[in-house]
Every structure is written in structure tokens, then in C-alpha cells.
N, C-alpha and C positions, 0 to 999 in steps of 0.2 A: 310059555316056557316055565320051568320050575323056578320057584323063588330061591335066590342064593344070597346068603348073608356074608358080608365082608366086615371083619372087625377092625376097628381103629380106636381113636381116642376122642372123647367128647371135647369140643372146643367152644361151641356156642349153643345154648340150650334151644330146644324146640324140635318139632318134627315137620318135615315138608317132603313133597314128592314132585316129580316132573320128568321131563325128557333130558337126557344127558346133553350138555353143551360142553364139548371138550376143547380146551385150549392146548394145542399141541406145540411141538418144538419147530423152530425154523430149520430148514434143511442145512445142516452143518457142513455138508459137502459141496455147497455152491462155491464157485470160484469167480474171481473178478476178471473182467476184460481189461479195464483201465484202472490201475491202482489209484491214480489221482482222483478220478471220478468217484470211485468207491469210498475213498476217505472223505471226500466232500459230502457224499450221501450219508455216511455214518455220522459225521458231525451234525448234519442237518437233522437227522433222526433224533439224536440225543437232545439237540436244542428244542425240537418240537415236543419231545417227551417232557422236558423241563417246563415248557410253556403250559402244557396240558396239566401237569401237576400243580403249577402255580394257580391256574384257574380253578382247579378242583379244590385246592386248599382255601381259596377265597370264598368259594360257595359254602364250604363247610363252616368257615368262621362266621359268615353272614347268618347261618342257621343256628349259631350258638354252639356248634360242635368244635370247640377250641382244641380240645385234646386230639381229636381225630385230624384236625387241620395241621397241627404241629407235626404229627407223625408223618403225614403225607408230604409235608415240605422238606423232610430230610432227603427225599428223592430228588428235589430240585438241586440241592447242593451236590449230590452224587453225580448228576448229569453233567455238571460243570467241573468235576474233579480233574485236574491236570494229569494225575496218575492214570485215570481211566482213559484219557485221550491218548496218552503215550502207548498204553496197551492195545488200544484199537488200531493205532497207526502201525504197530508192529505186526498185528494179525493181518491187516490189509497188505502189508509189504510181503508177507509170506504167500499171498495169492488168494486170500479169502474175500468174498463179496462183503458188502457192508453189513447185512443182517447177521450172518454167522460170525463176523469179526466182532460185532458188538456183544453177541452172546458169549463168545470165548473170553473176551476181556472182562465182562461182568462176572462170569463164572469164576475166573481166576481170582478176582478181588473178593468175591463171596467166599470161596474156599479158604482164602487166607484168613478172613474174619472168623469163619466157622471153626477153624482149627485152634483158635484161641479159647481157652477154657474160661469163657465169660458169657453169661446168658444175654447181657445187653448187646455185645458184639455179635452173638449168634443171631439175634433178631435183626441186626443191621445186614447180615448176610442175606436174609430173606428179602429185605428191601432192595438190595443191589440186584438180585436176580429178577425181581419184579420190574425194576427199571430197564434191565436188559430186554426182557420180553416185550415191554411196551415199545421201546425204541426199535426193536428188530422186526416187529410184526406190523401188519396193516390193521390189526385189531378188528377183523371182520366179525360181525355179529350175526347170530342165526336169524332166519326168517320165521315168522309165525308169532302167535300171541303168547306162547309159553303155556304153562310155567316151565322153567328150565332149572336143572341142577347143574351148577358150574363144576366141572371136573378138571383138575390140573395136577401137575406134579407138586407145585407149591404156588403161593400167591403172596404178594406184598400188600400193605395196607391200602394203597391207592387203588389196586385192582378191585378190592372189595368195596371201597367207599363210593366208587362211581357206578356200581352195578345198577341197572334199571329195575323197575318193579316186576319185570318178567322173571327175574331170578328169584327162586323161592328158597334155595339152600345151596350149600357148598360142600364138596367132598374133595379132599386132597390126598394124594398118595404119600406125601411127605408132610413136613411142617410139624408144629407143636402147639399145644393149647395155650401156651403163654406168648406166642408170637404176636406181633403187632396186628397182623391180619385178623387174628382171632379177637383181639381187643375191638377192632372196628366192627366185626361181625356181631359181637355181643351187643355193642352199642346200637346197631341198626336192627337188631332183632332177627338176624338171619341164622337159622340153624346151620351148624358147621361141624364136620367130622374131619379129623386129620390123621395122618399116619396109617392110612388104609393099605398102602402097599401097591406094588406093581400091577396086580390084577385089575385094579380100578382103571388104569390107563388103557387096558385092552378093550374097554367098552366102546361101542360105536356110538356116534352121535344119534340121538333119538331114542336110545335105550331107556326103558322105564326104570327110574331109580328113586329110592326114598332114602333120606338121611335122617337119622335119629341123633340129634345133638345132645340128648339126655344120656343115652346109653353108649354112644360112640360107635354106632353101626351104620353101614351103608347097605341097603337091601336092593339087589338087582331083581327086576321083574317081580315086585312084591305081589303076593296073592291078593292082598287087600291094600290098594294104594292109599296113602294118607291124603288128607285134604290138600288142595293145591297150596294154599298158604293159610294155615289155621288161624281163624279169628281168635285173637287172644281173649280169654275170658276176663271179665271185669268184676272185681269184688265190690259189693255195695254194703254200706253200713259197717259198724264196728265188728271185729271178730270176737264173738262171745261164745263160750262153751254152752252146752245145753243146760248146765246148771248155773249159768250166770257169771263165770269168771272171764274177765276182759283180758285179751291178749292183743297187743298192738302189732300190726304187720307193717314193716318198713322195707325199704329197698336198698341193696348194696349198689354203689355206683362209683365210677371214676370220672365221669363227665356228664354234660347236659343230656346227651342222647339217652343214656340209661335212666337218668332221673325222669325225663319225660315219659319214657316207656313205663317205668314203675308207677308213676302217678296216674297215668292213663289206665293202668290195671287195677288201681284202687289202693295203692300204698298210701300210708298216712304221713310219709316223710322219708327221710334217708337215715338209715341206721348205721351205715358205714360209708363214708366218702373217702376213698383211697387217694390221698394227695401225692404220694411219691411217684406214681406211674407217669405223671406229666414231666418229671424231672430226671428220668433215668439217663438222659444224655447231657445233663447240665454240666458245664465246666467247673462249677463251684456251687456252694450252698446258695439256693435261691433267695433273693432279697424280698422285702415287703411288697414292692410293686409287682414282681413276678408272681407272687402268691395271689395278689388281688386279681390279676388278670385271669388266673385260673379259677378262682372261687366265685367271682361275681356272676358269671352266667348260670352257675348252679344255684346260688343263693337267691337270685332273682326268680328262678322257677319255683322255689319253695315258699317264698313270700310268707314267712312266719310259721310254716310247718316245722316239724322237727328236722334239724340238719345236724347230724352227728359227724363232725369233721375230725378225722384221725390225723394227728400230726405225722410228719414224715416218718415212714417206717422203712428207712434205709437199712441195708445189710442183708446178708444171706443172698437170695436170688435176686434181690433188688438193690444192687450196688452200682451206683454211677461211676464213671471213670475216675473222678477225683477222689473217690473213697476206696479204690482198689487196695486190697491187702488188710483192710480193717478186720478186727475180730468182733467188735461190739455191734449190736443191732438195736433198733427200736428206741425207747425212751432213754436207755443208758447212753446211747450214741448221741442223742440230742442234748442231753444234760451236759455233755462234755463240750457242746457248742452253744453256749447260752445266747449269743447274739443271733444265731440262726433260728433258735427256738423262739426267741422273743419277736423276731421279725414275722414269723408265721403266725404267732398268736395275735399280734397286732392286726394282721391282715384278716384273720378269722373274725375278730371282733366279738361283740357281746349282744348282738341284736336278738330280738325275741325268737325263740326256737332253736338257737345255736347251742350245741353241746360240743365239747372238745374231748376226743378220745385218745388215750395214751397207750401206745402199743408196748407189749411185753413188760408190763409193770412187774417189778420185783418185790416191792414192799411199800409201806405207807409213805416212806421218805420220798419216793419218786413222785407221788401225787403232791405232797406238800411243797416240793421244790418247784413244781410247775405252777401251783396256786399262787406263788409270789408274783407271777407274770400276767395273770388274767383273773377276771371275776366271772368268767363263763363257767357254767356247770362242767365239772370234770368227771370223766369216766375212766375206769381202769380196766384194761384188757387182761384177763386171766388166761395165759397161754402156756403155762408150765405147771407141773405138779408142785414145784416149790412155791409158786405164787398161790396156788389153790390152798396150800397148807397155811398160808398167811391171809386167807380170804377175810377173816374177821377184822384184822387190823387194817387191811386195805379198804374194806367196806366202810370202816369208821372214818377214813380220810377222804374217800371219794364220794361223789354225788350219785353215781350209778356204777354198775359193774357190767362188763361185757365179756362173754366167753368166746375166744377164738378157737373153735373146736378143731380146726385143721392142725394147728400147732400143738394144742393140748393133747390130741390123740397121738400124734407122732412122738411127743415127749414121754407120755405115760407108757406107751407100748414099745418105745425104742425103735421106731421105724422111720423110713424116709417119707416125709409128707407128700413128696411128688411122685411116689410110686403108685401108678393108677390101679385101682381095684384090689388093693392088697390089705386094707385095714377097714375096720368098722368102728364107728364112734360108739355104737351100742355095746361094745365090750364092757363087761361089768367093772373092769378096772378104771375105765374112763368115766363111766357113769358114777362111780363112787366119788370122783373128783368134782364132777358137776354137782352132785348132791351136796358136797361140802360147801361149794360156793353158793348154792341155793339157800342153804341154811344160814350162811353168813349174811346174805342179802336180806333175807326175811327178818332176821334178828335185828338188823340195823334199819329196816324200813326202806331199803334201796331197790330201785328198779333193776331187774336182771335181764340182760339182753343176750341173745346168741346170734352171732353174725357169720359163723362159718358155714360150710356146706351142709352140716347137719340140720341147720334151721329149716331147710326145705325138704329134708329126707322124710318121706311119709312114715317110715318106721321110727324115726326119732321124734317127730312132733309130739306124740302122746307122752313119750318119756320126758321130754323137755318140759312140757306143761306140767306133768306130774311132779317134776323136781323143782318147780317154783319159777320157771322162766316166764316173764311177763311181756317180753318183746322178742319178735323173730324178724331178723333182717335177712332178706333173700334176694336172689337175682330177679330182675324185672319179669322174666318169663315165668317165675314161680310164685308170684304174688297171689294171684287168684286161687290157685290150688292149695296154697298154704292157708289162706284165709278160710277156704272151705273145710280143710282138714281140722282146723281149730273148732269151727262151728259144729262139726260132727262129734266132738268129744264130750264126754262127761268127766269133769275134772276130778271128781272123787275116784272114779274107776281108773283114771290116768295115774293118780297118786298111788293107788294100790299096785298097779302094774309096774310103776317106776321103782317102788320099794322092793318088789319081788325081783326085778331085774338087777338092781344093785346087789342084792344078796345072792344072785345066781352064781354057780360055780364056774361057769365058762360062757363063751360066746354062743355055743350051740344051745345052751339052756335058755339064754335070752331070746334066741330066734324061736324056740318052741313057745315061749311065753307070748311073744308077739303074734305068732301064728294062731294060738288059741284065742287071743283077744281080737283077732280079725284085722291085724295091722301088717 
């Protein structure tokens, strides 16, 4: 059959192929014979689902995947929610059998959560639906050795966390790249595409399907099937350009699974540890013991390697319930909560290799205010044009600089950073800001890191190195290829290319320059 490409959104990087294993819906038209028996069955199913999730969370925690375990455990609480029980009882009373009654009740609760304009609660909606599918189905698994591409309308984190090794990738008709299922997939190294749409669900089991978690595509009956599960390349030795310029390759992570994957691929440490993702459901500011529980599994893995721990970057799309309605974000928000900031800094500590990264730094005063609480090296994230304009004074106060290219690009170009595929960091207006920060870092003798998506963009790597970036922190799946991209460069040529790109009149001109240079 002819190859057919279905477009979606990239949720977890990598490419994989296999046979479709579709998780379908329970028959919603099934009716009960004995309401009392159906209600008992429904409650037993929910209890069983809760027990399964508890066991799964225990296994994840034993493996050091604390973040993933905590996400899965939210399903345990949902399974025992009295409001859910009342909704199930009402559905059974109307004549539904246990499985469709559970699905109806969980869908109602999920719809209520999804209708609230809050990304955290929207993620909870996916988790509720996942619980419903688990409790309502017998969870039959396909026969055969695989590999399989799991296809579904959507999935919860537990659905992903317990997949066996026969599953090579995931394609969802709905869902979003920031959902908890995507967090788990990224941590486990499973390529994942979401938002593909209804045509995906029309595929029969066994159909050949490839998922491209880098581009966000699902390819039906691919002409050239990708490897079953691509063996991740491993970088060896330091990343040094052809003319001897050293660039450190680090990994971005939110928990132990991503750190392990990054180190296995050759990363020299962690360039960005996102600490706020573990506390998006917290009822209040986390205390020192809570931070320690999250940090220790990661820091143990690093054992003296670079560990760049970003303090809580709450606000915007990462706002927990207790901070609803706030207008501040990043370090400005934390400085208004000095006890919360001090608690996290104490938990981070000052062991060898640890660096503290401050999000959305506005000026040197932000850095100096934090320095009063810790002796660890302090890095300032430059994420706005205003901060880039103050790069020299910030560099004088900080021990290193880090450019968050996602936010910086959105701020400079005046666009939504979450709009997929609409902006390019190599726009000359953005490159001019990066160049300004690079000049400040060089003048002050500071390390300059990039930890946004641009750090692993093959078009951006030569420009970043040419503008003075000395550390690139990327997703685990991108470590080896970014390492190889650096080793293929001549830094002198990269500098000339970068200068020309900064002076270019528009994005199209930069693209021509990149093309002419073979990037």
C-alpha cells in the first residue's frame, strides 16, 4: 500500500516503527442485568485498578523514577474518590453495565477538569480517563513478539509507564506534548506523537506504522520502515570542533530516568534539571525534605558530574493550584517567598559539581539576592530581550549564563512559545540578542550555556558555537547527534556564519546562508 503521512505534534523524541496495537473503547451501549451486581463489579474494578497503580508506582520508585511514580500515584487517589463512586452508582442505576458506567463517570469528571482553563487540571483530565480505561477493560495484550506501536485516543501516565519492551512507540489521536503521559514517555525513551486526529483510530491492528517523535508525524505503511527500536548512539570523548574548541554536551532532565538515558548517551552531566514539574500538584510551597526526596535520586546518579539545578520556575503554564492567579514567574516569584527559596537552596546544597540556575533573571540584583542564601555557583537564565540588554551587568554578578531560547525567541518575536512550528530561533532578531549575551559572557570570562530547544537544532548548533556558546544542554535522545554536530564544525567558519546571520535582513536570508554552508 502507498505510504500515508498523518501530521500531529512531537511529544517524545525518537523514531520507531512496528505493528499497530490499538486500545479501543469499551462498548458504551452495554446494559446491566442486575444493578447491584454491576455496581459491585464496578467498585471491584476500580479497586483493582488502584492496586495495580500502587504496585506500578512502587516498582518505579524502587528503580529511582520518583517523579514518574508520583505521577502514577495520582490515579490511586482518583480510584478511591467518593465523587467518582457516586457518579458510577448513578450510571449503573440508569441501566449501564459496570465497564461503560465507569467510562461514563470518569469521562464526566475529566470533562469537568478539562473545561477549567488550567494546564495542570487539564493534565489531570487525561489521568482520570486513563483510570477509567484501565478499570473498564480487561487490558488484553496482543500476541507476538512485536514490535508494536500503541495507538489510542489518549493515554495516562500509568498506561505508558507499564508498557513492556515490545512497545516501540506511541501515537495518540488526542493528547498534548505537555501531558503527563508525554513526560513518562520522554523519561523512558519511547518516541511519541500526539494530536494526530481521528484517521489514526481507523487503522486496523497489525497495520505497519512509524512514529517520528522529532517531527510529530505518524506514517502509515512506510515505504522504508524505521528500525524496530533504534539503538541510541553513544557519544565518546569530549565534543571538540575540528579546530580545537571545546563544547560541553549536557542533558536536560526532570528526573532520574532522563538523567540515566542522557549519561548513557554520553552527556557530561545535567545542564538543566527542572525541579518544578514534580510539584505542579503541591498544596503549598515544598519544604526542604520534599526537595531532598526529589533531588537525591538524581544527584546520586551524577556523582560529582555537573548538576545544574534550576530553582522552582513556577508561573505561566507551570502554576500549581496554590498559586492560581499570580502574575509573577521565575526568580521574581521566588524572591517574594524567601523561606521557600531558602528551603530549596539548602536541599540543593553545595556538593562538587552542583550549580544553581535562576530562571527569568531580570538584572544583577536578582543574582545577588540569591547569593546571600548559598555558596554554590549561580547561573542566570537570560530569557527576555530586557535581560539580554543587561547581559554585561548580569554576567558580572553571575558565575555562568544560560540562554533559554524558547522564551527568548517568543519574547523577541512577540509570539506564543507554545505555538508549534511557527517560529525559528535563527531569526536574525533573536540571533542578535544571543550575540549580545555571548559578547558579555566572553568579556567576563563566563561559561555560556544554551538549554532551550535550539541547543539540539542542527541549524542552530553552528550559529550558537559561532556566537560563543560553550555548553549545549539537550534532551537525552539528542545528546549523541549534538556531540557529532559539534565535532563536525570548524569554529572559525561557524563564527563567520554567525556574524553574517546576525547581519542578515530577514529569516529567509539566514536560511540561504545556512543552506550555502551545508547546514
